[in-house]
C-alpha positions in Angstrom: 112.0 106.1 139.0 109.4 105.7 141.7 107.2 108.1 139.8 107.1 106.4 136.5 106.3 102.9 138.3 103.2 105.5 140.0 102.5 106.6 136.4 102.4 102.8 135.1 100.6 101.8 138.1 98.0 104.4 137.3 97.9 103.9 133.6 96.7 100.3 134.0 94.1 100.5 136.8 92.4 103.2 133.8 92.2 100.5 131.3 90.7 98.2 133.9 88.5 100.9 134.9 87.6 101.6 131.4 87.3 97.6 130.3 84.7 97.8 133.0 82.6 100.1 131.3 80.0 100.4 128.5 80.4 103.2 126.3 77.6 104.7 124.2 77.9 106.5 121.2 75.9 109.5 121.1 74.7 110.5 117.1 73.8 114.1 116.7 72.7 114.3 113.4 69.9 112.1 112.8 66.6 111.7 114.6 65.6 108.1 116.0 61.2 107.3 116.6 61.7 107.7 120.0 63.5 111.4 120.1 60.6 112.2 117.5 57.7 113.6 117.7 57.0 114.0 121.3 55.4 117.3 121.5 52.3 118.6 120.7 54.1 121.1 118.0 56.1 117.7 116.4 53.2 116.1 116.1 51.7 119.1 114.4 54.5 119.8 111.8 55.0 115.8 111.3 51.0 115.9 110.3 51.5 119.1 108.1 54.1 117.6 106.6 52.8 114.0 105.6 49.4 114.7 105.4 49.2 117.9 103.2 52.5 117.6 101.2 50.8 116.3 98.2 47.7 118.1 97.9 49.7 121.4 96.5 49.5 123.3 93.8 52.9 125.1 94.2 54.9 126.3 90.8 55.0 122.5 89.4 54.8 120.7 92.6 51.6 119.2 94.1 48.7 116.9 92.8 46.7 120.4 92.0 49.6 122.2 89.9 48.6 123.4 86.6 51.1 121.6 84.4 50.3 118.1 85.6 47.9 117.9 88.4 44.7 116.3 88.1 42.4 118.8 87.3 44.8 120.1 84.5 44.8 116.2 82.7 40.9 115.8 83.5 39.8 119.1 82.0 42.0 119.1 78.8 40.5 115.3 78.5 37.1 116.6 77.7 34.5 118.2 75.3 36.0 121.9 76.0 39.6 121.6 76.9 42.2 121.8 74.8 46.1 123.3 74.6 47.8 125.2 71.7 51.5 123.3 72.5 50.4 120.7 71.0 53.0 118.1 70.3 53.4 114.2 71.9 52.1 115.9 75.3 48.8 117.5 74.8 47.8 115.8 71.7 47.2 112.5 73.2 45.3 114.1 76.0 42.9 116.5 74.0 42.1 113.4 71.8 41.7 110.4 73.5 45.0 108.4 72.5 46.9 108.6 75.7 49.4 105.4 76.0 51.5 103.7 79.1 54.8 105.4 77.5 53.5 108.8 78.5 55.5 110.4 81.0 53.4 113.5 82.0 49.8 114.1 82.3 47.9 110.4 81.4 50.3 108.4 84.2 51.6 111.5 86.3 49.2 110.9 89.1 50.1 107.4 89.8 52.9 108.5 91.4 51.2 109.8 94.3 50.6 106.7 95.7 53.5 106.5 98.0 52.3 109.5 99.6 49.5 107.2 101.4 52.3 105.0 102.5 53.6 108.0 103.9 50.6 108.8 106.0 50.7 105.0 106.8 53.9 105.7 109.0 53.3 109.2 109.8 50.0 107.7 111.9 52.0 104.5 113.6 55.0 106.9 114.6 52.1 109.3 116.2 49.9 107.1 117.2 51.8 106.7 121.1 53.0 110.2 121.6 51.7 111.5 124.7 49.7 114.6 123.8 46.0 115.8 125.0 44.0 113.0 123.4 41.0 114.9 121.3 44.1 116.7 119.7 45.7 113.7 118.7 42.4 111.8 117.8 42.2 115.1 115.3 46.0 114.8 113.9 45.2 110.8 113.2 41.6 112.1 111.7 43.9 114.3 109.2 46.1 111.6 108.2 43.2 109.4 107.8 41.4 111.9 105.4 44.4 112.3 103.3 44.7 109.0 102.7 41.2 108.5 101.6 41.1 111.5 99.6 44.5 110.5 97.8 43.4 106.9 97.0 40.0 108.4 95.7 41.7 110.8 93.5 44.1 107.7 92.3 40.8 105.5 91.7 39.4 108.4 89.9 42.2 108.8 87.9 44.0 104.9 87.4 41.1 102.3 89.6 42.6 100.4 92.3 45.4 100.9 94.4 48.7 99.8 96.0 48.1 99.8 99.3 51.2 98.8 101.3 50.6 97.4 104.8 52.4 98.9 107.5 54.6 95.7 107.9 56.1 96.4 104.7 56.8 99.8 105.0 58.9 99.3 108.2 61.1 96.9 106.2 62.0 99.1 103.4 65.2 97.6 102.7 63.3 94.3 102.2 62.7 93.8 98.3 58.7 92.9 97.9 56.8 93.9 94.8 53.1 94.6 96.1 49.8 93.9 93.6 47.4 96.3 93.3 44.2 96.0 95.5 40.9 94.8 94.5 38.3 97.2 93.4 36.0 96.5 96.1 39.0 96.4 98.7 40.2 100.2 97.1 36.1 101.1 97.3 35.8 100.0 100.9 39.6 101.8 102.0 38.3 105.5 100.7 34.9 104.8 102.3 36.4 103.4 105.6 39.2 106.3 105.7 36.5 109.2 104.8 33.8 108.0 107.3 36.5 107.5 110.6 38.1 110.4 109.9 34.9 113.0 109.8 34.1 111.6 113.0 37.2 113.6 114.8 37.4 116.7 112.5 35.2 119.9 112.7 32.6 121.1 110.6 34.8 123.5 109.1 37.0 126.3 109.7 36.0 129.9 110.2 37.6 132.9 107.7 39.9 134.0 110.1 41.0 130.9 111.8 44.5 129.9 111.0 43.2 126.5 110.8 41.5 127.0 107.4 42.9 125.0 104.9 43.3 122.1 107.3 40.7 118.9 106.7 37.7 119.0 108.0 34.1 116.7 108.2 32.4 118.7 105.0 36.3 117.8 103.0 35.1 114.2 103.9 31.7 114.4 103.1 32.4 116.4 100.3 34.5 113.6 98.6 32.1 110.8 100.0 29.3 112.4 98.0 31.8 112.4 95.0 32.6 108.9 95.4 29.3 108.0 95.7 28.5 110.0 92.7 31.0 108.1 90.6 30.3 104.8 91.5 26.2 105.3 91.1 25.7 105.1 94.4 22.9 107.6 94.1 20.8 106.6 97.8 24.3 107.5 99.3 24.9 110.3 97.6 21.9 112.4 98.5 22.2 111.5 102.3 26.1 113.2 101.7 24.5 115.7 99.8 22.0 116.5 102.3 24.7 116.3 105.0 26.5 119.1 103.8 23.1 121.5 103.7 23.5 121.4 107.6 24.0 124.7 109.3 26.6 123.5 111.4 28.7 123.5 108.2 28.1 126.9 107.7 28.0 126.2 103.6 26.3 128.6 100.8 26.4 130.2 97.8 28.5 133.3 97.4 25.7 136.0 96.4 28.0 139.3 97.0 29.4 140.3 94.2 31.8 142.9 96.2 33.4 145.0 93.6 33.2 142.2 90.9 31.0 142.4 88.0 28.9 139.3 89.2 29.0 137.1 92.7 30.5 134.1 90.5 33.3 136.6 89.8 33.7 137.8 93.3 34.6 133.5 94.0 38.1 133.8 92.4 39.4 137.0 94.2 42.2 136.9 96.6 39.8 139.9 98.8 37.0 137.4 98.8 39.5 134.1 99.9 38.1 131.6 102.5 34.0 132.6 101.8 31.6 130.4 102.9 31.0 128.8 99.4 34.6 127.3 99.5 34.5 123.6 101.4 38.6 123.5 100.6 41.0 125.1 98.8 44.6 125.1 98.8 46.2 127.7 100.3 48.5 130.3 98.5 50.6 133.1 99.7 54.2 134.0 98.4 56.3 132.2 100.5 54.5 129.5 101.0 53.1 128.2 98.2 51.9 129.9 94.9 50.3 129.0 91.6 50.8 129.4 87.9 47.5 129.3 86.6 47.9 132.7 85.0 50.6 131.8 82.5 49.5 128.7 81.6 46.3 130.7 80.3 47.2 134.0 79.5 48.6 134.8 76.2 52.0 137.0 76.0 50.3 139.9 74.0 47.2 140.6 76.5 47.8 144.4 77.8 46.3 143.1 81.3 49.0 140.8 82.3 52.8 140.0 80.9 54.5 137.0 80.1 51.6 134.5 79.3 52.2 131.2 77.5 48.6 131.5 75.8 48.4 127.2 76.2 45.0 126.3 78.3 41.8 127.2 76.3 38.2 126.5 76.0 37.2 125.2 72.4 34.6 127.6 70.7 32.5 125.4 70.1 31.6 125.1 73.7 31.9 128.8 74.6 28.6 129.3 72.6 27.1 126.9 74.7 26.8 129.7 77.2 23.4 131.2 77.3 22.9 135.0 76.7 23.2 137.1 80.1 25.1 134.3 81.7 27.5 136.5 84.1 30.0 133.2 84.3 31.0 134.2 80.3 32.7 137.2 81.5 35.1 135.6 83.5 36.3 133.6 80.5 38.0 136.2 77.5 36.8 135.9 74.8 37.8 139.4 73.1 40.7 141.7 74.4 43.5 144.2 72.7 46.4 143.3 72.0 49.6 145.6 73.4 49.7 146.5 69.5 46.0 147.5 69.9 44.8 145.0 67.9 41.5 143.7 69.2 40.9 139.8 68.5 37.6 138.3 68.9 35.7 135.8 67.1 35.5 137.9 63.6 38.8 137.9 64.2 40.7 135.6 65.9 44.3 135.9 64.6 46.7 132.8 64.8 48.7 130.4 66.8 48.8 130.2 70.5 48.6 133.7 71.9 45.1 134.6 70.0 41.8 133.3 70.4 42.5 131.1 67.0 41.9 127.8 68.9 39.6 129.0 71.8 38.9 131.0 74.5 41.1 132.0 77.6 38.9 130.1 80.5 40.9 132.8 82.9 38.1 132.7 86.1 40.8 134.2 88.5 40.5 137.6 88.8 44.7 139.1 87.4 45.2 141.2 90.6 48.3 143.1 89.8 49.1 143.4 93.6 48.3 140.0 94.4 50.8 138.9 91.9 54.6 137.9 92.4 55.8 138.1 88.9 53.9 135.1 87.2 52.7 133.4 90.4 49.4 134.0 91.9 48.9 134.4 95.4 44.5 133.9 95.2 44.0 130.3 97.3 43.3 127.2 94.7 39.2 126.2 95.4 39.4 122.3 95.3 36.0 121.8 96.1 32.6 124.1 96.7 29.2 124.0 97.5 27.9 124.7 94.2 29.4 121.8 92.9 27.7 120.0 96.3 24.1 121.2 95.8 24.2 120.2 92.0 25.2 116.8 92.3 23.0 116.4 94.8 20.1 117.8 92.4 21.4 115.1 90.0 21.3 112.4 92.5 17.7 113.0 93.5 16.7 112.6 89.9 18.7 109.5 88.8 17.5 107.4 92.5 14.0 108.5 91.1 14.0 108.8 87.7 11.6 111.6 88.3 12.1 115.8 88.4 11.2 116.8 91.4 10.8 120.3 92.6 13.7 120.0 95.3 16.1 119.3 92.6 14.7 122.1 89.9 15.2 124.4 93.3 19.0 123.0 93.5 19.5 124.0 90.7 18.5 127.2 90.3 20.3 128.3 93.1 23.2 128.1 91.3 21.7 129.1 87.8 20.1 132.3 89.1 23.3 133.5 91.1 24.6 133.5 87.4 22.0 136.3 86.4 19.6 133.2 84.1 16.2 132.9 85.0 15.1 130.1 86.9 14.3 126.7 85.5 10.4 125.5 86.2 8.9 121.7 85.8 7.5 122.9 82.6 11.4 123.6 81.6 11.8 119.9 81.3 10.4 117.1 78.9 11.1 114.2 81.2 14.1 113.0 83.2 16.7 113.0 80.6 16.3 116.3 79.1 16.8 117.7 83.2 20.4 115.2 83.4 21.4 117.1 80.2 20.3 120.3 81.4 21.6 120.0 84.8 25.3 118.6 83.2 25.5 121.6 80.6 24.6 124.0 83.9 27.9 122.0 85.9 30.0 122.4 82.8 29.6 126.2 83.1 29.8 126.5 86.4 32.7 124.3 87.3 35.0 124.8 84.3 38.4 124.0 84.7 37.6 122.8 88.4 38.5 119.2 87.5 34.5 118.1 87.2 33.6 117.4 83.5 35.4 114.2 83.0 33.8 112.6 86.2 30.0 114.0 85.0 30.8 112.5 81.2 32.0 109.6 82.5 29.0 108.5 85.4 26.4 109.7 82.8 27.6 107.6 80.1 28.5 110.1 77.3 32.2 110.5 77.7 33.1 108.4 74.8 30.3 109.9 72.8 31.6 113.6 73.4 35.3 112.8 73.1 34.8 110.9 69.5 33.0 114.4 68.7 35.5 116.3 69.0 37.7 114.1 67.5 35.5 115.0 64.5 35.1 117.9 64.9 39.1 118.7 64.7 39.5 116.4 61.7 41.7 113.9 64.2 40.7 110.1 64.0 38.9 109.0 67.0 40.4 105.8 69.0 38.8 106.2 72.2 36.3 103.3 73.7 35.3 102.8 77.6 38.6 101.6 78.5 39.6 105.0 78.2 37.7 106.0 81.5 40.6 105.5 83.5 44.4 106.2 82.3 46.8 104.0 82.6 49.6 102.7 85.1 53.1 104.1 83.6 54.7 101.3 81.5 57.8 101.9 84.2 55.5 100.5 86.8 54.6 97.5 85.1 58.1 96.4 84.5 58.9 96.9 87.8 56.0 94.5 89.0 57.5 91.6 87.4 54.2 90.6 86.7 52.3 91.5 89.9 50.9 94.2 88.8 48.1 94.4 86.2 47.9 97.3 83.4 44.2 98.5 82.9 42.2 96.4 80.7 42.2 98.1 76.8 46.3 99.5 77.1 
């Protein structure tokens, strides 16, 4: 009996003791803001994920992917772009009759608006982390560059963006429908983010640096150059172009042909990745990310590649604008032998997607069996390069002054002579308009399928005319007008917006 009483008293005392304690529950399968990030590695990983995740070209993922990404959407919707698959996806894009109900290319880029919100939240999360201040400033600059970069792409394709503030993002369960910010606010956001980011980023990264592929001061100024050209701010564009010429950046045209037929071809090889002409590229490597350019372009019946789909083409009409001796033509397949030993060329084009009937194959990136993983390519996907920058600078100089200066001619000739063509002289141009016509064609030959042609034609005021002529050439009825300088927002966004989000004019 005594033992029982002792146990009861002990149990009661234990209960009293427990009642006087505050029990805390530990959760081991969740991450809270005060737990992560804490270290330099945490911050780097978080920034890598949220600053760079949207700018991928990995199969069908990322804003630069070759199926629904920004470059392919922009270039198919120009005078030289064509896709043999046709149908309700590609024909509207080819002939300028896209609508808000599209579920693919013409409304796809708007979906990346959410990436800017992720970057904003990440900026907030790393701002209070106690790590090396210089390093933290660099990582924050990468995020700000990413915000400006993404906003620029969306603005180019769709116009003013939706920009969520931090307070709204911190309260995701509160339903709040945001309106698009104004044209002026969008432009200011792009410029501010890129300008501020450039102050804390390195000029560039050398080829062997493990950080090569991260954002740089050079990338910031390249995007600003394109933005100022887009908005016709020629004086500011000139300043950005001259900035990129400074020796600190180390940019130069590739002039060594290596083992290739030309220096131009050598730009797009695995052996010459991260060359001095590349301002920024999407790093590609098996196990990290690989792109699908080859199968989207090459036909299934070509001897040099197994399994292509024969989709993207360059129209024959545009291909014939290349001058004789232009080495850039050799990166475009305009004659080939099939696996059945049939030679296809301009005289015998064949028929269907796997032929030259509808155009030539803009291969550009060298077909390298040792570099391929099935139908995937490991060669870095170039987004911006120096040839783009110096030809934009030449254009800005002439548009600003209305005169064809010797400097502008020399800048244009740097690209032209690299392609094996004779240099222009002052007597080559009747006036500034003739110079601009020749320069824009030179850019089209140099930068085909690098996402530049649509911007060039819109900036020049000749986009609608060029697209209308393309429609006529193919027996299509033109419906395109200047409202089509911007693609529509997805119809689902307008419906969800409950009248707070306005569709672009003309749709």
